N, CA, C, O and the ligand as a Tripos MOL2 file, in Angstrom:
@<TRIPOS>MOLECULE
protein
  313   311    79     0     0
PROTEIN
NO_CHARGES

@<TRIPOS>ATOM
      1 N         143.9890  105.4760   86.4640 N.3       1 MET1
      2 CA        144.8600  104.2910   86.4230 C.3       1 MET1
      3 C         144.3650  103.3120   85.3790 C.2       1 MET1
      4 O         143.1710  103.2330   85.0930 O.2       1 MET1
      5 N         145.2860  102.5800   84.8240 N.am      2 SER2
      6 CA        144.9020  101.5770   83.8420 C.3       2 SER2
      7 C         144.2930  100.3720   84.5340 C.2       2 SER2
      8 O         144.7580   99.9370   85.5880 O.2       2 SER2
      9 N         143.2630   99.8520   83.9340 N.am      3 ALA3
     10 CA        142.6170   98.6540   84.4740 C.3       3 ALA3
     11 C         143.2380   97.3900   83.9040 C.2       3 ALA3
     12 O         142.7550   96.2910   84.1760 O.2       3 ALA3
     13 N         144.2950   97.5250   83.1210 N.am      4 LYS4
     14 CA        144.8620   96.3540   82.4550 C.3       4 LYS4
     15 C         145.8520   95.5880   83.3270 C.2       4 LYS4
     16 O         146.1830   94.4420   83.0230 O.2       4 LYS4
     17 N         146.3290   96.2090   84.4120 N.am      5 SER5
     18 CA        147.3190   95.5270   85.2430 C.3       5 SER5
     19 C         146.6850   94.3470   85.9710 C.2       5 SER5
     20 O         145.5430   94.4190   86.4270 O.2       5 SER5
     21 N         147.4480   93.2610   86.0710 N.am      6 TYR6
     22 CA        146.9430   92.0570   86.7170 C.3       6 TYR6
     23 C         147.1030   92.1730   88.2260 C.2       6 TYR6
     24 O         148.1170   92.6660   88.7200 O.2       6 TYR6
     25 N         146.1210   91.7280   88.9240 N.am      7 SER7
     26 CA        146.2180   91.6490   90.3740 C.3       7 SER7
     27 C         146.3970   90.1920   90.7760 C.2       7 SER7
     28 O         145.5400   89.3660   90.4620 O.2       7 SER7
     29 N         147.4790   89.8540   91.4570 N.am      8 PRO8
     30 CA        147.7240   88.4470   91.7900 C.3       8 PRO8
     31 C         146.6730   87.8440   92.7010 C.2       8 PRO8
     32 O         146.4750   86.6290   92.7100 O.2       8 PRO8
     33 N         146.0080   88.6780   93.4570 N.am      9 SER9
     34 CA        145.0160   88.1450   94.3880 C.3       9 SER9
     35 C         143.6690   87.9020   93.7190 C.2       9 SER9
     36 O         142.8180   87.2020   94.2690 O.2       9 SER9
     37 N         143.4740   88.4720   92.5470 N.am     10 ALA10
     38 CA        142.1810   88.3240   91.8780 C.3      10 ALA10
     39 C         142.1760   87.0440   91.0630 C.2      10 ALA10
     40 O         142.4980   87.0660   89.8750 O.2      10 ALA10
     41 N         141.8230   85.9520   91.6690 N.am     11 ASN11
     42 CA        141.7760   84.6960   90.9380 C.3      11 ASN11
     43 C         140.3430   84.2380   90.6780 C.2      11 ASN11
     44 O         140.0960   83.0560   90.4380 O.2      11 ASN11
     45 N         139.4210   85.1620   90.7270 N.am     12 VAL12
     46 CA        138.0420   84.8570   90.3750 C.3      12 VAL12
     47 C         137.7730   85.4830   89.0190 C.2      12 VAL12
     48 O         137.8200   86.7030   88.8620 O.2      12 VAL12
     49 N         137.4940   84.6400   88.0510 N.am     13 HIS13
     50 CA        137.3050   85.1080   86.6960 C.3      13 HIS13
     51 C         135.9390   84.6770   86.1910 C.2      13 HIS13
     52 O         135.4440   83.6020   86.5300 O.2      13 HIS13
     53 N         135.3480   85.5220   85.3850 N.am     14 MET14
     54 CA        134.0830   85.1730   84.7560 C.3      14 MET14
     55 C         134.3150   84.4560   83.4250 C.2      14 MET14
     56 O         133.4670   83.6970   82.9570 O.2      14 MET14
     57 N         135.4580   84.7070   82.8360 N.am     15 THR15
     58 CA        135.8060   84.0570   81.5770 C.3      15 THR15
     59 C         137.2440   83.5700   81.6780 C.2      15 THR15
     60 O         137.9930   83.9860   82.5620 O.2      15 THR15
     61 N         137.6160   82.6940   80.7710 N.am     16 LYS16
     62 CA        139.0200   82.3270   80.6280 C.3      16 LYS16
     63 C         139.4270   82.5920   79.1920 C.2      16 LYS16
     64 O         138.5920   82.6310   78.2890 O.2      16 LYS16
     65 N         140.7150   82.7720   78.9970 N.am     17 LYS17
     66 CA        141.2240   83.1070   77.6740 C.3      17 LYS17
     67 C         141.8860   81.8800   77.0650 C.2      17 LYS17
     68 O         142.6510   81.1780   77.7270 O.2      17 LYS17
     69 N         141.5870   81.6330   75.8090 N.am     18 CYS18
     70 CA        142.2260   80.5310   75.1170 C.3      18 CYS18
     71 C         143.7280   80.8110   75.0220 C.2      18 CYS18
     72 O         144.1090   81.8860   74.5590 O.2      18 CYS18
     73 N         144.6020   79.8740   75.4460 N.am     19 PRO19
     74 CA        146.0480   80.1070   75.3650 C.3      19 PRO19
     75 C         146.5900   80.0220   73.9440 C.2      19 PRO19
     76 O         147.7500   80.3590   73.7030 O.2      19 PRO19
     77 N         145.7640   79.5760   73.0010 N.am     20 TYR20
     78 CA        146.2230   79.4230   71.6180 C.3      20 TYR20
     79 C         145.8210   80.6110   70.7530 C.2      20 TYR20
     80 O         146.6200   81.1170   69.9650 O.2      20 TYR20
     81 N         144.5680   81.0520   70.9070 N.am     21 CYS21
     82 CA        144.0900   82.1190   70.0140 C.3      21 CYS21
     83 C         143.5680   83.3250   70.7810 C.2      21 CYS21
     84 O         143.1240   84.2970   70.1710 O.2      21 CYS21
     85 N         143.6140   83.2780   72.1130 N.am     22 TYR22
     86 CA        143.2400   84.3990   72.9750 C.3      22 TYR22
     87 C         141.7690   84.7880   72.8850 C.2      22 TYR22
     88 O         141.4040   85.9220   73.1940 O.2      22 TYR22
     89 N         140.9270   83.8500   72.4610 N.am     23 ALA23
     90 CA        139.4920   84.1050   72.4950 C.3      23 ALA23
     91 C         139.0010   83.9770   73.9330 C.2      23 ALA23
     92 O         139.5250   83.1790   74.7110 O.2      23 ALA23
     93 N         138.0040   84.7600   74.2720 N.am     24 TYR24
     94 CA        137.3880   84.6380   75.5900 C.3      24 TYR24
     95 C         136.3850   83.4990   75.5780 C.2      24 TYR24
     96 O         135.5580   83.3940   74.6730 O.2      24 TYR24
     97 N         136.4660   82.6420   76.5950 N.am     25 LEU25
     98 CA        135.6160   81.4610   76.6700 C.3      25 LEU25
     99 C         134.9100   81.4190   78.0110 C.2      25 LEU25
    100 O         135.4380   81.9210   79.0030 O.2      25 LEU25
    101 N         133.7150   80.8240   78.0560 N.am     26 PRO26
    102 CA        133.0970   80.5680   79.3660 C.3      26 PRO26
    103 C         133.9630   79.6080   80.1820 C.2      26 PRO26
    104 O         134.6710   78.7770   79.6130 O.2      26 PRO26
    105 N         133.9100   79.7190   81.5030 N.am     27 LEU27
    106 CA        134.7770   78.9090   82.3650 C.3      27 LEU27
    107 C         134.5310   77.4180   82.2320 C.2      27 LEU27
    108 O         135.4290   76.6170   82.4920 O.2      27 LEU27
    109 N         133.3360   77.0400   81.8330 N.am     28 THR28
    110 CA        132.9630   75.6290   81.8550 C.3      28 THR28
    111 C         133.3410   74.8840   80.5860 C.2      28 THR28
    112 O         133.3130   73.6540   80.5790 O.2      28 THR28
    113 N         133.6940   75.5860   79.5080 N.am     29 VAL29
    114 CA        133.9500   74.8760   78.2580 C.3      29 VAL29
    115 C         135.2840   74.1510   78.3280 C.2      29 VAL29
    116 O         136.2080   74.5970   79.0090 O.2      29 VAL29
    117 N         135.3780   73.0350   77.6230 N.am     30 ARG30
    118 CA        136.5990   72.2240   77.5840 C.3      30 ARG30
    119 C         137.2550   72.2960   76.2040 C.2      30 ARG30
    120 O         138.3020   71.6920   75.9700 O.2      30 ARG30
    121 N         136.6280   73.0410   75.2990 N.am     31 ARG31
    122 CA        137.1820   73.1460   73.9570 C.3      31 ARG31
    123 C         136.9300   74.5680   73.4570 C.2      31 ARG31
    124 O         135.8230   75.0910   73.5870 O.2      31 ARG31
    125 N         137.9500   75.1800   72.8920 N.am     32 CYS32
    126 CA        137.8250   76.5410   72.3750 C.3      32 CYS32
    127 C         136.8740   76.5550   71.1840 C.2      32 CYS32
    128 O         137.0150   75.7520   70.2610 O.2      32 CYS32
    129 N         135.9090   77.4650   71.2060 N.am     33 HIS33
    130 CA        134.9710   77.5200   70.0860 C.3      33 HIS33
    131 C         135.5980   78.1580   68.8600 C.2      33 HIS33
    132 O         135.0930   77.9870   67.7500 O.2      33 HIS33
    133 N         136.6830   78.8850   69.0400 N.am     34 ALA34
    134 CA        137.3060   79.5990   67.9170 C.3      34 ALA34
    135 C         138.3260   78.7260   67.1860 C.2      34 ALA34
    136 O         138.2980   78.6420   65.9580 O.2      34 ALA34
    137 N         139.2310   78.0740   67.9300 N.am     35 CYS35
    138 CA        140.2870   77.3050   67.2680 C.3      35 CYS35
    139 C         140.1320   75.8050   67.4750 C.2      35 CYS35
    140 O         140.9310   75.0260   66.9550 O.2      35 CYS35
    141 N         139.1040   75.3820   68.2340 N.am     36 LYS36
    142 CA        138.7510   73.9630   68.4170 C.3      36 LYS36
    143 C         139.7770   73.1650   69.1960 C.2      36 LYS36
    144 O         139.7180   71.9350   69.2100 O.2      36 LYS36
    145 N         140.7210   73.8390   69.8470 N.am     37 LYS37
    146 CA        141.6910   73.1010   70.6560 C.3      37 LYS37
    147 C         141.1170   72.8700   72.0480 C.2      37 LYS37
    148 O         140.2670   73.6230   72.5240 O.2      37 LYS37
    149 N         141.6080   71.8030   72.6930 N.am     38 ARG38
    150 CA        141.1680   71.5070   74.0410 C.3      38 ARG38
    151 C         141.8150   72.4830   75.0170 C.2      38 ARG38
    152 O         142.9930   72.8180   74.8880 O.2      38 ARG38
    153 N         141.0440   72.9280   75.9790 N.am     39 VAL39
    154 CA        141.5620   73.8340   76.9970 C.3      39 VAL39
    155 C         141.1870   73.2970   78.3740 C.2      39 VAL39
    156 O         140.1980   72.5780   78.5230 O.2      39 VAL39
    157 N         141.9840   73.6520   79.3740 N.am     40 GLY40
    158 CA        141.7600   73.1910   80.7330 C.3      40 GLY40
    159 C         141.1220   74.2670   81.5970 C.2      40 GLY40
    160 O         140.4220   75.1510   81.1050 O.2      40 GLY40
    161 N         141.3780   74.1710   82.8900 N.am     41 ASP41
    162 CA        140.7960   75.1160   83.8360 C.3      41 ASP41
    163 C         141.5110   76.4580   83.7640 C.2      41 ASP41
    164 O         142.6180   76.5740   83.2370 O.2      41 ASP41
    165 N         140.8420   77.4630   84.3100 N.am     42 VAL42
    166 CA        141.4140   78.8070   84.2980 C.3      42 VAL42
    167 C         142.5550   78.8970   85.3150 C.2      42 VAL42
    168 O         142.4760   78.3250   86.4020 O.2      42 VAL42
    169 N         143.6090   79.6170   84.9510 N.am     43 ASP43
    170 CA        144.6790   79.8530   85.9180 C.3      43 ASP43
    171 C         144.5110   81.2430   86.5190 C.2      43 ASP43
    172 O         143.5200   81.9260   86.2600 O.2      43 ASP43
    173 N         145.4980   81.6600   87.3310 N.am     44 LYS44
    174 CA        145.2940   82.8940   88.0780 C.3      44 LYS44
    175 C         145.4010   84.1470   87.2180 C.2      44 LYS44
    176 O         145.0190   85.2320   87.6580 O.2      44 LYS44
    177 N         145.9110   84.0120   86.0060 N.am     45 LEU45
    178 CA        145.9680   85.1500   85.0950 C.3      45 LEU45
    179 C         144.7610   85.2130   84.1750 C.2      45 LEU45
    180 O         144.6390   86.1390   83.3730 O.2      45 LEU45
    181 N         143.8640   84.2320   84.2830 N.am     46 GLY46
    182 CA        142.6630   84.2410   83.4670 C.3      46 GLY46
    183 C         142.7960   83.4560   82.1830 C.2      46 GLY46
    184 O         141.8730   83.4250   81.3690 O.2      46 GLY46
    185 N         143.9580   82.8090   81.9940 N.am     47 PHE47
    186 CA        144.1230   81.9600   80.8220 C.3      47 PHE47
    187 C         143.6700   80.5420   81.1420 C.2      47 PHE47
    188 O         143.8000   80.0730   82.2730 O.2      47 PHE47
    189 N         143.1380   79.8730   80.1330 N.am     48 ALA48
    190 CA        142.8610   78.4560   80.2750 C.3      48 ALA48
    191 C         144.1790   77.7040   80.2240 C.2      48 ALA48
    192 O         145.0460   78.0460   79.4200 O.2      48 ALA48
    193 N         144.3520   76.6860   81.0650 N.am     49 SER49
    194 CA        145.5700   75.8830   81.0210 C.3      49 SER49
    195 C         145.5300   74.9690   79.8090 C.2      49 SER49
    196 O         144.4630   74.6090   79.3120 O.2      49 SER49
    197 N         146.7250   74.6000   79.3420 N.am     50 LYS50
    198 CA        146.8060   73.6730   78.2150 C.3      50 LYS50
    199 C         146.8030   72.2530   78.7530 C.2      50 LYS50
    200 O         147.6730   71.9030   79.5510 O.2      50 LYS50
    201 N         145.8560   71.4290   78.3430 N.am     51 PRO51
    202 CA        145.8630   70.0450   78.7940 C.3      51 PRO51
    203 C         147.0580   69.2980   78.2340 C.2      51 PRO51
    204 O         147.5800   69.6510   77.1760 O.2      51 PRO51
    205 N         147.4930   68.2590   78.9460 N.am     52 PHE52
    206 CA        148.6620   67.5070   78.5140 C.3      52 PHE52
    207 C         148.3930   66.8840   77.1550 C.2      52 PHE52
    208 O         147.3940   66.1930   76.9570 O.2      52 PHE52
    209 N         149.2910   67.1370   76.2320 N.am     53 ASP53
    210 CA        149.0650   66.7900   74.8340 C.3      53 ASP53
    211 C         149.7610   65.4700   74.5040 C.2      53 ASP53
    212 O         150.8550   65.4630   73.9400 O.2      53 ASP53
    213 N         149.1160   64.3450   74.8610 N.am     54 TRP54
    214 CA        149.7250   63.0320   74.6170 C.3      54 TRP54
    215 C         150.0300   62.7680   73.1490 C.2      54 TRP54
    216 O         151.1320   62.3130   72.8430 O.2      54 TRP54
    217 N         149.1050   63.0320   72.2230 N.am     55 PRO55
    218 CA        149.4370   62.7790   70.8090 C.3      55 PRO55
    219 C         150.6380   63.5890   70.3480 C.2      55 PRO55
    220 O         151.4570   63.0870   69.5780 O.2      55 PRO55
    221 N         150.7600   64.8210   70.7990 N.am     56 GLY56
    222 CA        151.8950   65.6470   70.4180 C.3      56 GLY56
    223 C         153.2110   65.0730   70.9080 C.2      56 GLY56
    224 O         154.1900   65.0360   70.1630 O.2      56 GLY56
    225 N         153.2420   64.6170   72.1770 N.am     57 TYR57
    226 CA        154.4520   64.0050   72.7170 C.3      57 TYR57
    227 C         154.7820   62.7070   71.9950 C.2      57 TYR57
    228 O         155.9420   62.4120   71.7090 O.2      57 TYR57
    229 N         153.7380   61.9400   71.7080 N.am     58 LEU58
    230 CA        153.9480   60.6610   71.0310 C.3      58 LEU58
    231 C         154.5710   60.8810   69.6550 C.2      58 LEU58
    232 O         155.4900   60.1610   69.2650 O.2      58 LEU58
    233 N         154.0720   61.8720   68.9250 N.am     59 ILE59
    234 CA        154.6130   62.1700   67.5980 C.3      59 ILE59
    235 C         156.0690   62.6290   67.7120 C.2      59 ILE59
    236 O         156.9080   62.2530   66.8940 O.2      59 ILE59
    237 N         156.3640   63.4450   68.7300 N.am     60 ALA60
    238 CA        157.7420   63.9160   68.9230 C.3      60 ALA60
    239 C         158.6770   62.7440   69.2200 C.2      60 ALA60
    240 O         159.7850   62.6780   68.6880 O.2      60 ALA60
    241 N         158.2240   61.8160   70.0760 N.am     61 ILE61
    242 CA        159.0500   60.6570   70.4230 C.3      61 ILE61
    243 C         159.2530   59.7740   69.1940 C.2      61 ILE61
    244 O         160.3610   59.3020   68.9380 O.2      61 ILE61
    245 N         158.1810   59.5530   68.4360 N.am     62 LEU62
    246 CA        158.2920   58.7350   67.2280 C.3      62 LEU62
    247 C         159.2090   59.3850   66.2040 C.2      62 LEU62
    248 O         159.9680   58.6970   65.5210 O.2      62 LEU62
    249 N         159.1430   60.7070   66.0950 N.am     63 ALA63
    250 CA        160.0110   61.4140   65.1550 C.3      63 ALA63
    251 C         161.4700   61.2650   65.5690 C.2      63 ALA63
    252 O         162.3360   61.0630   64.7170 O.2      63 ALA63
    253 N         161.7530   61.3630   66.8740 N.am     64 ALA64
    254 CA        163.1210   61.1930   67.3660 C.3      64 ALA64
    255 C         163.5990   59.7720   67.1150 C.2      64 ALA64
    256 O         164.7440   59.5650   66.7120 O.2      64 ALA64
    257 N         162.7330   58.7900   67.3490 N.am     65 ALA65
    258 CA        163.0910   57.3980   67.1200 C.3      65 ALA65
    259 C         163.3420   57.1550   65.6320 C.2      65 ALA65
    260 O         164.2830   56.4510   65.2650 O.2      65 ALA65
    261 N         162.5090   57.7330   64.7860 N.am     66 ALA66
    262 CA        162.6880   57.5760   63.3470 C.3      66 ALA66
    263 C         164.0110   58.1820   62.8980 C.2      66 ALA66
    264 O         164.6820   57.6350   62.0230 O.2      66 ALA66
    265 N         164.3850   59.3020   63.4900 N.am     67 LEU67
    266 CA        165.6600   59.9310   63.1490 C.3      67 LEU67
    267 C         166.8290   59.0320   63.5460 C.2      67 LEU67
    268 O         167.7870   58.8850   62.7870 O.2      67 LEU67
    269 N         166.7530   58.4320   64.7290 N.am     68 CYS68
    270 CA        167.8070   57.5080   65.1800 C.3      68 CYS68
    271 C         167.9230   56.3310   64.2220 C.2      68 CYS68
    272 O         169.0270   55.9420   63.8440 O.2      68 CYS68
    273 N         166.7900   55.7650   63.8310 N.am     69 ILE69
    274 CA        166.8130   54.6230   62.9160 C.3      69 ILE69
    275 C         167.3920   55.0440   61.5730 C.2      69 ILE69
    276 O         168.1610   54.3040   60.9600 O.2      69 ILE69
    277 N         167.0160   56.2440   61.1170 N.am     70 PHE70
    278 CA        167.5210   56.7500   59.8450 C.3      70 PHE70
    279 C         169.0360   56.9040   59.8860 C.2      70 PHE70
    280 O         169.7230   56.5140   58.9420 O.2      70 PHE70
    281 N         169.5650   57.4680   60.9680 N.am     71 VAL71
    282 CA        171.0090   57.6490   61.1120 C.3      71 VAL71
    283 C         171.6950   56.2890   61.1400 C.2      71 VAL71
    284 O         172.6980   56.0710   60.4600 O.2      71 VAL71
    285 N         171.1350   55.3710   61.9450 N.am     72 TRP72
    286 CA        171.7110   54.0320   62.0390 C.3      72 TRP72
    287 C         171.7190   53.3720   60.6640 C.2      72 TRP72
    288 O         172.7150   52.7790   60.2480 O.2      72 TRP72
    289 N         170.5840   53.4880   59.9640 N.am     73 TRP73
    290 CA        170.4330   52.8890   58.6400 C.3      73 TRP73
    291 C         171.4490   53.4850   57.6610 C.2      73 TRP73
    292 O         172.0440   52.7640   56.8600 O.2      73 TRP73
    293 N         171.6390   54.7900   57.7320 N.am     74 GLY74
    294 CA        172.4730   55.4790   56.7540 C.3      74 GLY74
    295 C         173.9550   55.2920   56.9920 C.2      74 GLY74
    296 O         174.7300   55.2920   56.0360 O.2      74 GLY74
    297 N         174.3780   55.1320   58.2390 N.am     75 PHE75
    298 CA        175.8120   55.1640   58.5600 C.3      75 PHE75
    299 C         176.3850   53.8450   59.0640 C.2      75 PHE75
    300 O         177.5850   53.6020   58.9410 O.2      75 PHE75
    301 N         175.5410   52.9990   59.6270 N.am     76 PHE76
    302 CA        176.0800   51.8350   60.3010 C.3      76 PHE76
    303 C         175.6540   50.5160   59.6780 C.2      76 PHE76
    304 O         176.2280   49.4700   59.9790 O.2      76 PHE76
    305 N         174.6670   50.5600   58.8240 N.am     77 LYS77
    306 CA        174.1830   49.3080   58.2720 C.3      77 LYS77
    307 C         175.0730   48.8850   57.1050 C.2      77 LYS77
    308 O         175.4170   49.6890   56.2380 O.2      77 LYS77
    309 N         175.4240   47.6430   57.1070 N.am     78 GLU78
    310 CA        176.2670   47.1130   56.0090 C.3      78 GLU78
    311 C         175.4010   46.5990   54.8660 C.2      78 GLU78
    312 O         175.9260   46.1200   53.8610 O.2      78 GLU78
    313 ZN        141.2690   79.1270   70.8460 Zn       79 ZN79
@<TRIPOS>BOND
     1     1     2 1
     2     2     3 1
     3     3     4 2
     4     3     5 am
     5     5     6 1
     6     6     7 1
     7     7     8 2
     8     7     9 am
     9     9    10 1
    10    10    11 1
    11    11    12 2
    12    11    13 am
    13    13    14 1
    14    14    15 1
    15    15    16 2
    16    15    17 am
    17    17    18 1
    18    18    19 1
    19    19    20 2
    20    19    21 am
    21    21    22 1
    22    22    23 1
    23    23    24 2
    24    23    25 am
    25    25    26 1
    26    26    27 1
    27    27    28 2
    28    27    29 am
    29    29    30 1
    30    30    31 1
    31    31    32 2
    32    31    33 am
    33    33    34 1
    34    34    35 1
    35    35    36 2
    36    35    37 am
    37    37    38 1
    38    38    39 1
    39    39    40 2
    40    39    41 am
    41    41    42 1
    42    42    43 1
    43    43    44 2
    44    43    45 am
    45    45    46 1
    46    46    47 1
    47    47    48 2
    48    47    49 am
    49    49    50 1
    50    50    51 1
    51    51    52 2
    52    51    53 am
    53    53    54 1
    54    54    55 1
    55    55    56 2
    56    55    57 am
    57    57    58 1
    58    58    59 1
    59    59    60 2
    60    59    61 am
    61    61    62 1
    62    62    63 1
    63    63    64 2
    64    63    65 am
    65    65    66 1
    66    66    67 1
    67    67    68 2
    68    67    69 am
    69    69    70 1
    70    70    71 1
    71    71    72 2
    72    71    73 am
    73    73    74 1
    74    74    75 1
    75    75    76 2
    76    75    77 am
    77    77    78 1
    78    78    79 1
    79    79    80 2
    80    79    81 am
    81    81    82 1
    82    82    83 1
    83    83    84 2
    84    83    85 am
    85    85    86 1
    86    86    87 1
    87    87    88 2
    88    87    89 am
    89    89    90 1
    90    90    91 1
    91    91    92 2
    92    91    93 am
    93    93    94 1
    94    94    95 1
    95    95    96 2
    96    95    97 am
    97    97    98 1
    98    98    99 1
    99    99   100 2
   100    99   101 am
   101   101   102 1
   102   102   103 1
   103   103   104 2
   104   103   105 am
   105   105   106 1
   106   106   107 1
   107   107   108 2
   108   107   109 am
   109   109   110 1
   110   110   111 1
   111   111   112 2
   112   111   113 am
   113   113   114 1
   114   114   115 1
   115   115   116 2
   116   115   117 am
   117   117   118 1
   118   118   119 1
   119   119   120 2
   120   119   121 am
   121   121   122 1
   122   122   123 1
   123   123   124 2
   124   123   125 am
   125   125   126 1
   126   126   127 1
   127   127   128 2
   128   127   129 am
   129   129   130 1
   130   130   131 1
   131   131   132 2
   132   131   133 am
   133   133   134 1
   134   134   135 1
   135   135   136 2
   136   135   137 am
   137   137   138 1
   138   138   139 1
   139   139   140 2
   140   139   141 am
   141   141   142 1
   142   142   143 1
   143   143   144 2
   144   143   145 am
   145   145   146 1
   146   146   147 1
   147   147   148 2
   148   147   149 am
   149   149   150 1
   150   150   151 1
   151   151   152 2
   152   151   153 am
   153   153   154 1
   154   154   155 1
   155   155   156 2
   156   155   157 am
   157   157   158 1
   158   158   159 1
   159   159   160 2
   160   159   161 am
   161   161   162 1
   162   162   163 1
   163   163   164 2
   164   163   165 am
   165   165   166 1
   166   166   167 1
   167   167   168 2
   168   167   169 am
   169   169   170 1
   170   170   171 1
   171   171   172 2
   172   171   173 am
   173   173   174 1
   174   174   175 1
   175   175   176 2
   176   175   177 am
   177   177   178 1
   178   178   179 1
   179   179   180 2
   180   179   181 am
   181   181   182 1
   182   182   183 1
   183   183   184 2
   184   183   185 am
   185   185   186 1
   186   186   187 1
   187   187   188 2
   188   187   189 am
   189   189   190 1
   190   190   191 1
   191   191   192 2
   192   191   193 am
   193   193   194 1
   194   194   195 1
   195   195   196 2
   196   195   197 am
   197   197   198 1
   198   198   199 1
   199   199   200 2
   200   199   201 am
   201   201   202 1
   202   202   203 1
   203   203   204 2
   204   203   205 am
   205   205   206 1
   206   206   207 1
   207   207   208 2
   208   207   209 am
   209   209   210 1
   210   210   211 1
   211   211   212 2
   212   211   213 am
   213   213   214 1
   214   214   215 1
   215   215   216 2
   216   215   217 am
   217   217   218 1
   218   218   219 1
   219   219   220 2
   220   219   221 am
   221   221   222 1
   222   222   223 1
   223   223   224 2
   224   223   225 am
   225   225   226 1
   226   226   227 1
   227   227   228 2
   228   227   229 am
   229   229   230 1
   230   230   231 1
   231   231   232 2
   232   231   233 am
   233   233   234 1
   234   234   235 1
   235   235   236 2
   236   235   237 am
   237   237   238 1
   238   238   239 1
   239   239   240 2
   240   239   241 am
   241   241   242 1
   242   242   243 1
   243   243   244 2
   244   243   245 am
   245   245   246 1
   246   246   247 1
   247   247   248 2
   248   247   249 am
   249   249   250 1
   250   250   251 1
   251   251   252 2
   252   251   253 am
   253   253   254 1
   254   254   255 1
   255   255   256 2
   256   255   257 am
   257   257   258 1
   258   258   259 1
   259   259   260 2
   260   259   261 am
   261   261   262 1
   262   262   263 1
   263   263   264 2
   264   263   265 am
   265   265   266 1
   266   266   267 1
   267   267   268 2
   268   267   269 am
   269   269   270 1
   270   270   271 1
   271   271   272 2
   272   271   273 am
   273   273   274 1
   274   274   275 1
   275   275   276 2
   276   275   277 am
   277   277   278 1
   278   278   279 1
   279   279   280 2
   280   279   281 am
   281   281   282 1
   282   282   283 1
   283   283   284 2
   284   283   285 am
   285   285   286 1
   286   286   287 1
   287   287   288 2
   288   287   289 am
   289   289   290 1
   290   290   291 1
   291   291   292 2
   292   291   293 am
   293   293   294 1
   294   294   295 1
   295   295   296 2
   296   295   297 am
   297   297   298 1
   298   298   299 1
   299   299   300 2
   300   299   301 am
   301   301   302 1
   302   302   303 1
   303   303   304 2
   304   303   305 am
   305   305   306 1
   306   306   307 1
   307   307   308 2
   308   307   309 am
   309   309   310 1
   310   310   311 1
   311   311   312 2
@<TRIPOS>SUBSTRUCTURE
     1 MET1         2 RESIDUE 1 A MET
     2 SER2         6 RESIDUE 1 A SER
     3 ALA3        10 RESIDUE 1 A ALA
     4 LYS4        14 RESIDUE 1 A LYS
     5 SER5        18 RESIDUE 1 A SER
     6 TYR6        22 RESIDUE 1 A TYR
     7 SER7        26 RESIDUE 1 A SER
     8 PRO8        30 RESIDUE 1 A PRO
     9 SER9        34 RESIDUE 1 A SER
    10 ALA10       38 RESIDUE 1 A ALA
    11 ASN11       42 RESIDUE 1 A ASN
    12 VAL12       46 RESIDUE 1 A VAL
    13 HIS13       50 RESIDUE 1 A HIS
    14 MET14       54 RESIDUE 1 A MET
    15 THR15       58 RESIDUE 1 A THR
    16 LYS16       62 RESIDUE 1 A LYS
    17 LYS17       66 RESIDUE 1 A LYS
    18 CYS18       70 RESIDUE 1 A CYS
    19 PRO19       74 RESIDUE 1 A PRO
    20 TYR20       78 RESIDUE 1 A TYR
    21 CYS21       82 RESIDUE 1 A CYS
    22 TYR22       86 RESIDUE 1 A TYR
    23 ALA23       90 RESIDUE 1 A ALA
    24 TYR24       94 RESIDUE 1 A TYR
    25 LEU25       98 RESIDUE 1 A LEU
    26 PRO26      102 RESIDUE 1 A PRO
    27 LEU27      106 RESIDUE 1 A LEU
    28 THR28      110 RESIDUE 1 A THR
    29 VAL29      114 RESIDUE 1 A VAL
    30 ARG30      118 RESIDUE 1 A ARG
    31 ARG31      122 RESIDUE 1 A ARG
    32 CYS32      126 RESIDUE 1 A CYS
    33 HIS33      130 RESIDUE 1 A HIS
    34 ALA34      134 RESIDUE 1 A ALA
    35 CYS35      138 RESIDUE 1 A CYS
    36 LYS36      142 RESIDUE 1 A LYS
    37 LYS37      146 RESIDUE 1 A LYS
    38 ARG38      150 RESIDUE 1 A ARG
    39 VAL39      154 RESIDUE 1 A VAL
    40 GLY40      158 RESIDUE 1 A GLY
    41 ASP41      162 RESIDUE 1 A ASP
    42 VAL42      166 RESIDUE 1 A VAL
    43 ASP43      170 RESIDUE 1 A ASP
    44 LYS44      174 RESIDUE 1 A LYS
    45 LEU45      178 RESIDUE 1 A LEU
    46 GLY46      182 RESIDUE 1 A GLY
    47 PHE47      186 RESIDUE 1 A PHE
    48 ALA48      190 RESIDUE 1 A ALA
    49 SER49      194 RESIDUE 1 A SER
    50 LYS50      198 RESIDUE 1 A LYS
    51 PRO51      202 RESIDUE 1 A PRO
    52 PHE52      206 RESIDUE 1 A PHE
    53 ASP53      210 RESIDUE 1 A ASP
    54 TRP54      214 RESIDUE 1 A TRP
    55 PRO55      218 RESIDUE 1 A PRO
    56 GLY56      222 RESIDUE 1 A GLY
    57 TYR57      226 RESIDUE 1 A TYR
    58 LEU58      230 RESIDUE 1 A LEU
    59 ILE59      234 RESIDUE 1 A ILE
    60 ALA60      238 RESIDUE 1 A ALA
    61 ILE61      242 RESIDUE 1 A ILE
    62 LEU62      246 RESIDUE 1 A LEU
    63 ALA63      250 RESIDUE 1 A ALA
    64 ALA64      254 RESIDUE 1 A ALA
    65 ALA65      258 RESIDUE 1 A ALA
    66 ALA66      262 RESIDUE 1 A ALA
    67 LEU67      266 RESIDUE 1 A LEU
    68 CYS68      270 RESIDUE 1 A CYS
    69 ILE69      274 RESIDUE 1 A ILE
    70 PHE70      278 RESIDUE 1 A PHE
    71 VAL71      282 RESIDUE 1 A VAL
    72 TRP72      286 RESIDUE 1 A TRP
    73 TRP73      290 RESIDUE 1 A TRP
    74 GLY74      294 RESIDUE 1 A GLY
    75 PHE75      298 RESIDUE 1 A PHE
    76 PHE76      302 RESIDUE 1 A PHE
    77 LYS77      306 RESIDUE 1 A LYS
    78 GLU78      310 RESIDUE 1 A GLU
    79 ZN79       313 GROUP 0 **** ****
């Protein structure tokens, strides 16, 4: 039998996998040594969770706001 199939009950892992670059990391690290991104705790599949990315959301919101201002500026401003 293949050992690659996931067992849902096996939630004890010795390592976690980076969700960005799939490098194996020790459970205690908070930052991937390969791609330098922040990683969270291990989930039941052995992947590290992605921490909430506030700067990413902020940039997305600012980009949306900038687009609204651009549209307003281009079409409605006299
Ligand atoms: Zn990584």
